[in-house]
VOGU-3710 file (C-alpha; in Angstrom, 3 decimals, decimal comma):
1> mdigyflklm> -45,243/-12,608/-67,467  -47,159/-13,114/-64,209  -45,491/-10,746/-61,739  -47,661/-12,134/-58,925  -46,051/-15,549/-59,349  -42,554/-14,080/-59,044  -43,511/-12,011/-55,996  -44,838/-15,120/-54,246  -41,647/-16,965/-55,183  -39,649/-14,047/-53,802
11> tekgasdmfl> -41,482/-14,399/-50,485  -41,017/-18,187/-50,384  -37,266/-17,843/-50,973  -36,905/-15,119/-48,336  -35,541/-12,671/-50,908  -35,043/-9,040/-49,977  -35,024/-7,667/-53,540  -35,979/-8,582/-57,103  -34,386/-7,050/-60,209  -36,134/-6,770/-63,587
21> ttgapvnikv> -33,863/-5,550/-66,390  -34,184/-5,930/-70,151  -31,770/-8,541/-71,503  -31,192/-10,217/-68,123  -33,221/-12,931/-66,401  -35,245/-12,022/-63,334  -32,844/-11,967/-60,363  -33,548/-12,129/-56,637  -31,248/-11,267/-53,743  -31,145/-13,707/-50,821
31> egklyplgnt> -28,759/-13,175/-47,882  -26,898/-10,579/-49,935  -26,291/-12,870/-52,945  -27,907/-12,568/-56,370  -29,652/-15,588/-57,919  -31,144/-15,705/-61,461  -34,594/-17,241/-61,879  -33,954/-19,010/-65,156  -31,585/-18,406/-68,052  -33,685/-16,328/-70,444
41> glpggmvkki> -33,292/-12,560/-70,516  -36,383/-10,354/-70,432  -37,298/-9,062/-73,916  -37,498/-5,361/-74,748  -40,710/-3,719/-73,600  -41,559/-6,475/-71,114  -40,470/-4,593/-67,979  -42,310/-1,465/-69,153  -45,491/-3,483/-69,629  -45,203/-4,941/-66,117
51> ayslmdegqv> -44,419/-1,559/-64,549  -47,322/0,229/-66,237  -49,720/-2,530/-65,165  -48,873/-1,707/-61,534  -49,323/2,075/-61,888  -52,534/4,040/-61,540  -53,677/6,705/-64,007  -51,776/9,468/-62,263  -48,530/7,562/-61,878  -48,006/6,820/-65,591
61> pqferdleln> -47,650/10,481/-66,656  -45,636/11,175/-63,498  -43,141/8,453/-64,459  -42,951/9,631/-68,077  -42,203/13,144/-66,835  -39,718/12,316/-64,050  -38,282/9,073/-65,533  -38,420/7,504/-62,061  -41,205/6,494/-59,722  -41,698/4,864/-56,335
71> laiavkdagr> -44,846/2,904/-55,592  -46,092/0,337/-53,101  -48,289/-2,701/-53,764  -49,841/-5,521/-51,746  -50,216/-9,028/-53,183  -52,370/-11,685/-51,544  -50,325/-14,566/-50,071  -47,113/-12,692/-50,878  -47,115/-9,504/-48,800  -46,305/-5,849/-49,398
81> frinvfkqrg> -43,643/-4,577/-51,757  -41,920/-1,277/-52,497  -41,110/-0,750/-56,178  -38,672/1,668/-57,786  -39,214/2,116/-61,534  -36,542/3,867/-63,591  -35,117/4,238/-67,110  -31,838/2,635/-68,215  -30,442/2,433/-71,761  -33,787/3,638/-73,063
91> evgmviraik> -35,658/0,770/-71,404  -37,658/0,593/-68,191  -36,065/-1,162/-65,209  -37,536/-2,175/-61,853  -36,237/-3,065/-58,415  -38,787/-4,583/-56,051  -38,130/-4,720/-52,309  -40,090/-6,878/-49,892  -41,594/-4,968/-46,968  -41,350/-7,328/-44,043
101> seipsieqlr> -44,105/-7,606/-41,442  -42,216/-10,104/-39,269  -39,559/-8,191/-37,382  -36,616/-10,219/-36,043  -35,862/-9,729/-32,359  -32,626/-8,373/-30,944  -31,845/-11,927/-29,803  -32,529/-13,414/-33,246  -30,174/-10,904/-34,837  -27,593/-11,728/-32,152
111> lpvlfkdlim> -27,143/-8,052/-31,369  -25,558/-6,853/-28,112  -27,968/-6,810/-25,148  -26,959/-3,166/-24,690  -29,231/-2,286/-27,635  -32,235/-2,967/-25,388  -30,994/-0,369/-22,910  -30,404/2,203/-25,644  -33,905/1,950/-27,108  -35,407/2,334/-23,618
121> eprglvllvg> -33,617/5,643/-23,027  -36,118/8,420/-22,252  -34,285/11,002/-24,338  -31,166/11,608/-26,401  -29,732/10,844/-29,841  -28,808/7,341/-31,010  -27,158/7,102/-34,433  -26,901/3,885/-36,433  -24,359/4,088/-39,230  -22,922/1,848/-41,917
131> atgsgksttl> -22,819/1,292/-45,647  -25,905/0,599/-47,741  -26,993/-2,992/-47,159  -25,311/-3,308/-43,766  -28,559/-4,159/-41,981  -29,191/-0,764/-40,366  -32,935/-0,824/-41,121  -33,336/-4,318/-39,666  -31,472/-3,398/-36,487  -33,538/-0,234/-36,066
141> asmidyrntn> -36,755/-2,172/-36,617  -35,800/-4,755/-33,984  -34,962/-2,025/-31,465  -38,217/-0,159/-32,092  -40,180/-3,394/-31,820  -38,560/-4,100/-28,450  -39,702/-0,733/-27,110  -43,125/-1,157/-28,711  -43,478/-4,500/-26,916  -42,434/-3,203/-23,503
151> vsghiltied> -43,397/0,471/-23,107  -46,494/2,528/-23,848  -46,052/5,728/-25,832  -46,071/7,186/-29,334  -43,379/6,104/-31,796  -43,155/8,175/-34,994  -41,028/7,029/-37,932  -40,164/8,964/-41,084  -38,764/6,605/-43,698  -37,807/6,476/-47,370
161> pieylhrhkk> -38,993/3,814/-47,957  -40,766/1,883/-45,182  -39,041/-1,514/-44,959  -40,770/-3,106/-41,960  -44,391/-2,767/-40,872  -44,846/-2,292/-37,130  -47,997/-3,449/-35,392  -49,407/-1,386/-32,533  -48,517/-3,194/-29,312  -48,008/-1,288/-26,055
171> svvnqrevgl> -47,150/1,776/-28,121  -48,869/3,450/-31,042  -46,532/3,383/-34,060  -47,145/5,859/-36,873  -44,980/5,254/-39,946  -44,732/7,987/-42,564  -43,147/7,272/-45,936  -41,551/10,071/-47,929  -43,337/10,391/-51,264  -46,481/8,595/-50,086
181> dthsyhealk> -47,401/10,048/-46,681  -45,335/13,235/-46,770  -43,633/15,249/-49,498  -40,197/15,278/-47,884  -38,189/14,646/-44,742  -38,210/18,401/-44,130  -42,014/18,666/-44,214  -42,460/15,638/-41,959  -39,846/16,799/-39,449  -41,283/20,323/-39,370
191> namreapdvi> -44,590/18,904/-38,139  -43,232/16,042/-36,019  -43,311/17,964/-32,734  -47,041/18,623/-33,173  -47,608/14,862/-33,283  -46,465/14,422/-29,658  -43,963/11,577/-30,176  -41,971/9,940/-27,413  -39,623/8,366/-29,967  -38,772/9,738/-33,406
201> migeirdvet> -36,980/7,607/-35,983  -35,459/9,381/-38,996  -34,751/6,936/-41,813  -31,662/8,774/-43,038  -29,880/12,024/-42,278  -28,893/13,461/-45,649  -28,455/17,195/-45,068  -27,958/19,930/-42,512  -31,695/20,532/-41,960  -32,321/16,880/-41,051
211> meaaiafset> -29,257/16,822/-38,795  -30,413/19,988/-37,027  -33,853/18,439/-36,501  -32,365/15,257/-35,003  -30,295/17,264/-32,514  -33,262/19,507/-31,686  -35,540/16,534/-30,980  -33,001/15,021/-28,589  -32,498/18,400/-26,882  -36,221/18,781/-26,209
221> ghlclatlhs> -36,644/15,552/-24,272  -37,304/13,013/-27,027  -35,452/9,856/-27,959  -34,337/10,309/-31,560  -32,989/7,433/-33,663  -31,449/8,061/-37,064  -29,191/6,477/-39,668  -26,241/8,035/-41,413  -23,812/6,836/-44,074  -20,339/6,546/-42,538
231> nnadqtleri> -17,952/3,721/-41,748  -17,323/4,028/-38,020  -18,041/6,050/-34,903  -15,346/8,720/-35,130  -15,983/9,228/-38,850  -19,655/9,766/-37,978  -18,796/12,716/-35,748  -16,666/14,217/-38,527  -19,515/13,709/-40,987  -21,911/15,558/-38,670
241> lnffpesahr> -19,507/18,492/-38,373  -19,131/18,620/-42,161  -22,839/19,386/-42,485  -22,213/22,731/-40,777  -19,960/25,753/-41,381  -16,823/25,847/-39,255  -18,220/28,766/-37,261  -20,970/26,462/-35,930  -18,709/23,530/-34,959  -18,176/24,565/-31,339
251> nilmnlalnl> -21,923/24,787/-30,706  -22,613/21,476/-32,499  -19,924/19,690/-30,487  -21,440/21,025/-27,262  -24,920/19,836/-28,318  -23,586/16,387/-29,227  -21,663/16,129/-25,955  -24,867/16,842/-24,032  -27,385/14,830/-26,066  -25,648/11,968/-27,875
261> ravisqrlvi> -26,298/8,599/-26,257  -24,532/6,251/-28,675  -23,188/5,728/-32,166  -23,642/2,176/-33,442  -21,648/1,338/-36,552  -22,634/-1,912/-38,220  -21,192/-4,260/-40,845  -22,430/-7,646/-41,971  -20,065/-10,612/-41,736  -20,494/-14,179/-42,944
271> gkdgrrlpaa> -20,990/-16,671/-40,126  -19,730/-20,247/-40,105  -23,208/-21,371/-41,171  -23,066/-19,142/-44,264  -25,609/-16,660/-42,929  -24,910/-12,981/-42,464  -24,371/-11,622/-38,945  -24,103/-8,009/-37,767  -20,812/-6,914/-36,246  -21,304/-3,713/-34,270
281> evllntplir> -18,912/-1,023/-33,157  -20,478/0,839/-30,229  -19,474/4,294/-29,026  -21,154/5,199/-25,725  -21,205/8,786/-24,518  -19,372/8,174/-21,253  -18,005/11,122/-19,234  -14,619/10,686/-20,956  -16,115/10,546/-24,465  -18,414/13,467/-23,643
291> dmirrgqihe> -15,423/15,589/-22,679  -13,504/14,553/-25,820  -16,454/15,479/-28,042  -16,854/18,830/-26,288  -13,140/19,557/-26,846  -13,306/18,418/-30,490  -10,812/15,578/-29,928  -12,531/13,398/-32,523  -9,393/11,660/-33,789  -8,538/10,419/-30,286
301> ikeamdrslq> -11,903/8,728/-29,708  -11,003/5,427/-31,408  -8,027/4,939/-29,092  -10,191/5,781/-26,073  -12,752/3,190/-27,190  -10,021/0,577/-27,544  -8,881/1,199/-23,956  -12,348/1,590/-22,462  -13,546/-0,735/-19,721  -17,133/0,531/-20,094
311> egmqtfdqal> -19,382/-2,488/-20,588  -20,832/-2,474/-24,100  -18,328/-0,059/-25,647  -16,319/-1,762/-28,395  -14,480/-1,091/-31,634  -15,122/-3,126/-34,777  -11,983/-5,139/-34,261  -12,971/-5,951/-30,673  -16,405/-7,050/-31,902  -14,845/-9,251/-34,598
321> mamykegkie> -12,394/-10,771/-32,131  -15,258/-11,642/-29,771  -17,241/-13,225/-32,623  -14,211/-15,288/-33,645  -13,520/-16,411/-30,065  -17,205/-17,393/-29,674  -16,962/-19,570/-32,792  -19,424/-17,491/-34,815  -17,060/-16,597/-37,676  -13,903/-17,964/-39,266
331> leealvkads> -10,560/-16,290/-38,649  -10,211/-15,200/-42,276  -13,626/-13,508/-42,200  -12,639/-11,601/-39,055  -9,394/-10,415/-40,649  -11,026/-9,434/-43,960  -13,638/-7,263/-42,229  -11,273/-5,700/-39,674  -10,340/-2,014/-39,601  -6,751/-3,103/-38,906
341> rdglalkirl> -6,067/-6,598/-40,240  -2,564/-6,692/-38,778  -3,687/-5,302/-35,440  -6,519/-7,808/-35,073  -4,312/-10,711/-36,137  -1,762/-9,738/-33,498  -4,402/-9,463/-30,758  -5,842/-12,870/-31,642  -2,402/-14,444/-31,753  -1,425/-12,983/-28,380
351> seggnaampe> -4,737/-14,031/-26,812  -4,037/-17,601/-27,922  -0,472/-17,642/-26,650  0,975/-17,018/-30,089  -0,494/-20,271/-31,387  -3,296/-18,980/-33,631  -2,959/-20,360/-37,150  -3,110/-17,437/-39,550  -4,670/-17,968/-43,011  -2,170/-18,812/-45,750
361> aydaaaf> -2,827/-15,499/-47,481  -1,869/-13,627/-44,327  1,563/-11,997/-44,356  3,327/-13,477/-41,342  6,058/-10,865/-41,736  3,703/-8,453/-39,993  4,835/-10,095/-36,770
//
């Protein structure tokens, strides 16, 4: 099997990932959907043969010891790829991810213009949250590229893995990949201050040490961007507190009140053209929100966001309603992705004078 051929095909199709599993055909993921390349499953031993052909002498024993391995390769006319090799059912499996060199702009992603202002902040903490596959890495890359295009400085990223390659424009961009350029997030973050960054991007906050580092960077006059796994803005604040013992919560809330700039929570929705679009909930640290965070009134933040007149602040449901009104998504898609299906349906119906046609599956009794 010529893996180079499949990698070039992956690039031509605009696939984000390729899956090689014994007994299944080669599959690629395009716009979040899986497509098989043929009908014949891969025979036993085939994936192992391919994987070992991509490893160097030191990586083979490392994989046989750890039963998993991450590596990066470059293929002429195809690009760069990040490969995770693992064992499943006694066989070797592989997932190959394309590392993109062309970074979509904020406009191309149809993200709020506010994102340009956030990435140009001189200091503070900006958190981007959402489920795996919600487009967080792409949004972060577009924001960093905007700053790189417009401002001189040093941008330092710590990622696992690197998903987009940044070219040096007005800024110098140093990208460090965990496992290849540094042993761990902790080691990289411990030395980050010595590298004189203006902007630090942390690929993912997974533990208390990384969270402490993100807050510390923002406290010391740096702009720190980071991702976190949570579903919305208020849940993000709860997740941060859960990293720490209860005795530390008051101090953490004070630090967040002083240094947080925004929490962006993102989900992908299907547009009318069949392509995926980001829907973003945006929590801005306004004086009101700052005071609520300081007081620990986390559960009241969602309601405050819903009532806010601050330009750019919006809940998920407000974002979905705007996308529906602008003709970007169908009504059913807006309702399916809403935090409160009934609440959003009511708002849309009232905004249209009670004449909005609800999908057949919608329970009209809610009104």
